C-alpha positions, 0 to 999 in steps of 0.5 A: 063585815065586822063591827069592830076590827082588832087592830094596833090602835086597840093594843096596849102592849100587855099580853093579858089585856090585849088577849082579853081585848082581842077576844072581846072584839071577836065575840062582839063580831060573832054576836053581830053576825049571828042570826036572830035564832042564834043571837041570844046564845052569841050574846050570852057568850059575849057577856060571859067573856066580858064578866071575866075580862072586866073582873080581871081588870078590877082585880088588877086595879084593886091589887095595885090600889089604882087611884081611879079604879072606882071610876073604871069599875063603874064603867065596867058595871054600867056596860055589863048592866046594860048588856044584861038588860038588853039581853033580857029585852032581846030575848023577849022579842026586842031584837032591834035593841040587841042589834043596836047595842052591838052597833054602838059598843065598838065606839064605847070600847075603843074610847074605854081602851084608849083612855081607861085601860091605857091609864090602867096598864101604864100605871100598873107597869109603872108600879112594877106590877104588870098584869102579866104577873097576875093570873090571867083566866084566858 
């Protein structure tokens, strides 16, 4: 059973952002479904995607001088730091910590999308600089 469902509630109406978010959900579900033997590889793929995903958003916000971009970027940085630390500890045998991260990320993600990303996409669209005009790595 997926830990997070890609749904209309997570869609913001911007193709690049929605593609990133759909992939985030799919990869997080892959980590959740991974056996202990495959967990680290699945988590590595999730982290690699998230680095690119967050990097794109950071670039978009910087380019548009999005006023609360430092707060938004701070959330990105904190989540990535947490994922990297948990990955290290799971690889050292603390698999339950890895499983806990996967169980708790969906709630954070839904909140982040609904507040931070919604504000970002709305602002960028109002500025005439929708994300679709900026190269998407997906």
